[in-house]
C-alpha positions as CSV (number, residue, x, y, z in Angstrom):
1,X,-12.5,-19.5,32.7
2,X,-12.9,-16.2,31.2
3,X,-11.7,-16.2,27.6
4,X,-10.9,-13.4,25.1
5,X,-11.0,-14.1,21.5
6,X,-9.4,-11.8,18.6
7,X,-10.6,-11.9,15.2
8,X,-14.1,-13.1,16.5
9,X,-15.9,-11.4,13.4
10,X,-13.9,-13.6,11.1
11,X,-14.0,-17.3,10.1
12,X,-12.1,-19.2,12.7
13,X,-12.4,-16.6,15.4
14,X,-16.3,-16.8,15.2
15,X,-15.9,-20.5,15.7
16,X,-13.7,-20.2,18.5
17,X,-16.3,-18.0,20.2
18,X,-19.1,-20.6,19.5
19,X,-16.8,-23.4,20.9
20,X,-15.9,-21.6,24.0
21,X,-19.4,-20.6,24.7
22,X,-20.6,-24.4,24.3
23,X,-17.7,-25.2,26.7
24,X,-19.3,-23.0,29.5
25,X,-16.7,-20.3,29.3
26,X,-17.3,-16.7,30.0
27,X,-16.4,-15.4,26.5
28,X,-15.3,-11.8,25.4
29,X,-14.6,-10.9,21.8
30,X,-12.4,-8.1,20.7
31,X,-14.0,-6.5,17.5
32,X,-13.3,-3.4,15.5
33,X,-15.8,-0.6,15.3
34,X,-16.0,-1.4,11.6
35,X,-16.6,-5.1,12.1
36,X,-19.8,-6.8,11.2
37,X,-21.1,-8.1,14.4
38,X,-24.6,-9.0,13.3
39,X,-24.1,-12.7,14.3
40,X,-22.0,-12.1,17.2
41,X,-24.7,-9.8,18.6
42,X,-27.2,-12.5,18.6
43,X,-25.0,-14.9,20.8
44,X,-26.2,-15.1,24.5
45,X,-23.7,-14.4,27.1
46,X,-21.1,-13.0,24.8
47,X,-19.4,-9.8,25.8
48,X,-18.2,-7.5,23.0
49,X,-15.5,-5.0,23.4
50,X,-14.3,-2.6,20.8
51,X,-10.7,-1.8,19.8
52,X,-7.9,-2.9,17.6
53,X,-4.6,-4.5,17.9
54,X,-2.8,-1.0,17.3
55,X,-4.5,0.5,20.3
56,X,-2.7,-0.4,23.5
57,X,-5.6,1.1,25.7
58,X,-8.3,-0.9,24.0
59,X,-6.1,-4.0,24.3
60,X,-5.7,-3.4,28.1
61,X,-9.4,-2.9,28.6
62,X,-10.1,-6.2,26.4
63,X,-7.7,-8.5,28.5
64,X,-8.9,-7.1,32.0
65,X,-9.8,-10.1,34.1
66,X,-9.2,-12.6,31.4
67,X,-7.8,-16.1,32.0
68,X,-7.1,-17.2,28.5
69,X,-6.4,-15.4,25.2
70,X,-7.1,-17.0,22.0
71,X,-5.4,-14.7,19.4
72,X,-7.0,-15.5,15.8
73,X,-6.8,-12.2,14.5
74,X,-4.2,-11.4,11.6
75,X,-3.5,-9.8,8.2
76,X,-4.0,-12.9,6.0
77,X,-3.9,-11.0,2.6
78,X,-1.2,-11.4,0.2
79,X,-1.1,-7.6,-0.7
80,X,0.1,-5.0,1.4
81,X,3.3,-3.2,2.6
82,X,5.8,-4.6,4.9
83,X,4.8,-1.9,7.4
84,X,1.3,-3.0,7.2
85,X,2.1,-6.7,7.8
86,X,4.5,-6.0,10.6
87,X,2.1,-3.6,12.4
88,X,-0.7,-6.1,12.4
89,X,0.9,-9.5,12.6
90,X,4.0,-8.6,14.7
91,X,3.2,-5.4,16.4
92,X,-0.4,-6.3,17.1
93,X,0.6,-9.8,18.6
94,X,3.3,-8.1,20.7
95,X,1.0,-5.5,22.1
96,X,-1.7,-8.0,23.0
97,X,0.9,-10.5,24.6
98,X,2.3,-7.8,26.8
99,X,-1.2,-6.5,27.8
100,X,-2.3,-10.1,28.7
101,X,0.8,-10.8,30.8
102,X,0.3,-7.6,32.6
103,X,-3.3,-8.1,33.3
104,X,-2.5,-11.4,35.0
105,X,-3.7,-13.8,32.0
106,X,-2.6,-17.4,32.7
107,X,-2.5,-18.7,29.1
108,X,-2.0,-17.2,25.5
109,X,-3.0,-19.4,22.5
110,X,-1.5,-18.1,19.3
111,X,-3.1,-19.2,16.1
112,X,-0.2,-19.5,13.8
113,X,0.0,-21.3,10.5
114,X,2.3,-23.8,8.8
115,X,2.9,-21.1,6.3
116,X,5.5,-19.7,8.8
117,X,7.8,-22.7,8.1
118,X,7.4,-22.6,4.3
119,X,10.8,-22.0,2.7
120,X,10.9,-20.8,-0.9
121,X,13.1,-23.4,-2.1
122,X,11.2,-26.4,-0.4
123,X,9.6,-29.1,-2.5
124,X,7.2,-31.9,-1.2
125,X,7.2,-32.2,2.5
126,X,5.3,-35.4,3.8
127,X,4.6,-36.2,7.3
128,X,6.8,-33.3,8.8
129,X,6.7,-32.5,12.7
130,X,7.6,-29.7,14.9
131,X,11.3,-30.2,14.5
132,X,11.3,-28.5,11.0
133,X,13.1,-25.3,11.4
134,X,12.1,-21.8,10.4
135,X,13.1,-21.1,6.8
136,X,15.9,-19.0,5.4
137,X,13.5,-17.3,2.9
138,X,9.9,-17.1,3.3
139,X,7.4,-16.9,0.4
140,X,5.7,-13.8,1.4
141,X,5.2,-11.1,4.1
142,X,2.3,-13.0,5.6
143,X,4.6,-16.0,6.2
144,X,7.4,-14.1,7.5
145,X,5.5,-12.0,9.9
146,X,3.4,-14.9,11.3
147,X,6.9,-16.7,11.9
148,X,8.2,-13.8,13.9
149,X,5.0,-13.4,15.8
150,X,5.1,-17.0,16.8
151,X,8.7,-16.8,17.8
152,X,7.8,-13.8,20.0
153,X,4.9,-15.6,21.5
154,X,6.9,-18.8,22.3
155,X,9.7,-16.9,23.8
156,X,7.3,-15.1,26.3
157,X,6.4,-18.3,28.0
158,X,7.2,-18.3,31.7
159,X,5.9,-19.7,35.0
160,X,2.3,-18.2,35.6
161,X,2.0,-17.1,32.0
162,X,2.0,-20.1,29.6
163,X,2.3,-19.4,25.9
164,X,1.9,-21.8,22.9
165,X,1.1,-21.7,19.2
166,X,-1.0,-23.8,17.0
167,X,-0.6,-24.3,13.3
168,X,-3.8,-25.5,11.7
169,X,-3.3,-26.1,8.0
170,X,-5.9,-25.0,5.3
171,X,-8.8,-24.2,7.6
172,X,-12.2,-25.0,6.0
173,X,-15.7,-25.2,6.8
174,X,-19.0,-23.1,7.3
175,X,-19.0,-19.5,7.3
176,X,-15.7,-19.1,5.5
177,X,-16.1,-16.0,3.3
178,X,-12.6,-15.4,2.0
179,X,-10.3,-18.4,2.5
180,X,-8.8,-20.7,-0.1
181,X,-11.8,-22.9,-0.4
182,X,-14.5,-20.3,-1.5
183,X,-12.0,-18.9,-3.8
184,X,-11.5,-22.1,-5.6
185,X,-15.2,-22.7,-5.6
186,X,-15.9,-19.2,-7.1
187,X,-13.2,-19.7,-9.9
188,X,-14.6,-23.3,-10.7
189,X,-18.2,-21.9,-11.0
190,X,-17.0,-19.8,-14.0
191,X,-14.6,-22.3,-15.3
192,X,-11.8,-20.1,-14.5
193,X,-9.5,-22.6,-12.4
194,X,-6.9,-24.3,-14.5
195,X,-5.1,-27.4,-13.3
196,X,-1.7,-26.1,-12.1
197,X,-0.6,-29.6,-10.7
198,X,1.6,-30.5,-13.7
199,X,0.1,-33.9,-13.6
200,X,1.4,-34.7,-10.4
201,X,-0.6,-35.9,-7.4
202,X,-0.6,-33.2,-4.6
203,X,-1.3,-34.7,-1.0
204,X,-2.1,-32.0,1.5
205,X,-3.2,-31.8,5.3
206,X,-6.4,-29.7,5.6
207,X,-7.9,-28.7,8.9
208,X,-11.7,-28.4,9.5
209,X,-12.8,-25.4,11.6
210,X,-14.2,-27.8,14.2
211,X,-10.9,-29.4,14.6
212,X,-9.1,-26.1,15.0
213,X,-11.4,-25.1,17.6
214,X,-11.2,-28.5,19.5
215,X,-7.3,-28.1,19.4
216,X,-7.3,-24.6,20.8
217,X,-9.9,-25.3,23.6
218,X,-8.0,-28.5,24.7
219,X,-4.5,-26.6,24.6
220,X,-6.0,-23.9,26.9
221,X,-6.4,-26.4,29.5
222,X,-3.4,-28.6,29.2
223,X,-0.8,-28.6,32.0
224,X,1.6,-25.7,31.5
225,X,4.6,-28.0,31.9
226,X,3.6,-29.9,28.7
227,X,2.6,-27.2,26.2
228,X,4.4,-24.1,27.5
229,X,6.6,-22.5,24.9
230,X,5.7,-25.0,22.2
231,X,4.1,-24.9,18.7
232,X,1.8,-27.7,17.2
233,X,0.7,-28.7,13.9
234,X,-3.1,-29.3,13.9
235,X,-4.8,-31.1,10.9
236,X,-7.5,-33.4,9.9
237,X,-7.1,-37.1,10.2
238,X,-7.2,-37.6,6.4
239,X,-4.6,-36.9,3.9
240,X,-6.1,-35.3,0.9
241,X,-5.4,-35.4,-2.8
242,X,-5.9,-31.8,-3.4
243,X,-6.9,-31.7,-7.0
244,X,-9.4,-34.6,-6.6
245,X,-10.8,-32.8,-3.7
246,X,-11.3,-29.7,-5.8
247,X,-13.0,-31.9,-8.4
248,X,-15.4,-33.1,-5.9
249,X,-16.2,-29.6,-4.9
250,X,-16.8,-28.6,-8.3
251,X,-19.3,-31.5,-8.8
252,X,-21.0,-30.6,-5.3
253,X,-21.5,-27.0,-6.1
254,X,-22.1,-27.3,-9.9
255,X,-18.9,-26.0,-11.0
256,X,-16.4,-26.9,-13.8
257,X,-13.5,-29.0,-12.4
258,X,-10.1,-27.9,-13.2
259,X,-9.1,-29.8,-16.2
260,X,-7.4,-27.5,-18.4
261,X,-3.6,-28.0,-17.7
262,X,-0.9,-25.3,-17.8
263,X,2.5,-26.8,-18.2
264,X,4.8,-26.1,-15.3
265,X,7.4,-24.2,-17.4
266,X,4.6,-21.8,-18.6
267,X,3.0,-21.7,-15.1
268,X,6.5,-20.9,-13.6
269,X,7.3,-18.2,-16.0
270,X,4.0,-16.6,-15.6
271,X,4.5,-16.4,-11.9
272,X,7.9,-15.0,-12.1
273,X,6.5,-12.2,-14.4
274,X,3.6,-11.4,-12.1
275,X,6.1,-11.2,-9.1
276,X,8.3,-8.9,-11.0
277,X,5.3,-6.6,-11.8
278,X,4.2,-6.7,-8.2
279,X,7.4,-5.1,-7.2
280,X,5.8,-1.8,-8.2
281,X,4.8,-0.4,-4.9
282,X,1.2,0.7,-6.2
283,X,0.6,-2.9,-7.0
284,X,2.1,-4.5,-4.1
285,X,0.4,-2.3,-1.5
286,X,-3.2,-2.5,-3.0
287,X,-3.9,-5.4,-5.2
288,X,-3.9,-9.1,-5.0
289,X,-1.7,-10.9,-7.4
290,X,-3.6,-13.1,-9.8
291,X,-1.2,-15.9,-9.3
292,X,1.8,-15.9,-6.9
293,X,4.7,-18.0,-5.9
294,X,2.9,-18.7,-2.7
295,X,-0.4,-19.7,-4.2
296,X,1.5,-21.9,-6.6
297,X,3.4,-23.7,-3.8
298,X,0.2,-24.4,-1.8
299,X,-1.5,-25.9,-4.9
300,X,1.6,-27.8,-6.3
301,X,3.7,-28.9,-3.3
302,X,2.6,-31.9,-1.2
303,X,2.6,-30.8,2.4
304,X,1.3,-33.2,5.1
305,X,1.7,-32.6,8.9
306,X,2.0,-34.9,11.8
307,X,-0.3,-34.2,14.8
308,X,1.4,-36.7,17.2
309,X,2.7,-34.0,19.5
310,X,-0.6,-32.4,19.9
311,X,-2.1,-35.8,20.6
312,X,0.5,-36.4,23.2
313,X,0.6,-33.2,25.1
314,X,-3.1,-32.2,25.2
315,X,-5.1,-35.1,23.8
316,X,-5.9,-33.6,20.3
317,X,-8.3,-35.7,18.3
318,X,-10.1,-34.6,15.3
319,X,-13.9,-34.3,16.0
320,X,-15.1,-33.8,12.3
321,X,-14.0,-36.1,9.6
322,X,-13.9,-34.8,5.9
323,X,-17.2,-36.5,5.0
324,X,-19.2,-34.9,7.8
325,X,-17.3,-31.7,7.1
326,X,-18.3,-31.5,3.4
327,X,-22.1,-32.3,4.5
328,X,-21.9,-29.5,6.9
329,X,-20.4,-27.1,4.3
330,X,-23.0,-28.1,1.7
331,X,-25.8,-27.4,4.1
332,X,-24.5,-24.0,5.1
333,X,-24.0,-23.0,1.5
334,X,-27.5,-24.0,0.8
335,X,-28.7,-21.9,3.6
336,X,-27.1,-18.7,2.3
337,X,-28.6,-19.2,-1.2
338,X,-26.4,-21.8,-2.8
339,X,-23.1,-21.8,-4.7
340,X,-23.5,-18.5,-6.5
341,X,-24.0,-16.8,-3.2
342,X,-21.0,-18.6,-1.7
343,X,-18.8,-17.5,-4.7
344,X,-20.2,-13.8,-4.3
345,X,-18.9,-13.6,-0.8
346,X,-15.4,-15.0,-1.8
347,X,-15.3,-12.2,-4.5
348,X,-16.6,-9.3,-2.3
């Protein structure tokens, strides 16, 4: 098949490019003129097209002759205005969706997120499945706009144009420069990550990048009548004790594990104060919060996801377990100069 990947200069998008090339597909990557394409330019057989999700003409050129679109690009930051998040996550997805459909693409695979279902009032959620509804109140603009974009993608499903969404949770692995894992490691290297758990065990589902790619490639080839108009959770086989996992990462990378506990009442009061301060437009638009409701929810609420629907409908199976994933992550970190270089990437 001829495949288009958006977000190809980023973490998951780059791995999607690699996976599609290994599978023997003709692969085209949509990149911005400002993107770092140093790695992509070395990949034999990869076609690069320049454009962005706000430019309909560039999108029409990108999808010409394409069979499958893997849409991985998104605004994933916590700072920014509603207009910025809407333009990139909703408007960009809608423009790409319409361009792909008009060009005769057969399948549109949207990389969504379980964050699209995170209700601000939720507590622990264990082994949830795709029957979980969208929330009444999202944690942040990222979650809200990803949910709206996902709904538009699923609603566009029709005969001859199959659309679906994948929701990988906590994607991790080599070449991640700005995700949750390198940020946590960076803080542990300086001893700056407190234990926010309140003394409770926090169980989470994570998703190694290899497993997210395997799911996307299998979903792109599954029978339309099985997957069309549906969303799927994607996760590693293991359920992870989050704070024990972070302590292990600190040990692997020579950092200090999070042992200094902040009482939940103090933690929550601090978060509320920060959220109030970040109502100021100059902060909300330009600077990341040092701590947010969303981050605290990710770090203190148990959230595990069932992948039975993906297994049933397109044969999803995790291809990389946590131990192998950690070994490959450590190997990559050593190849770029060690944990200090890894942390530097996260802070850049």
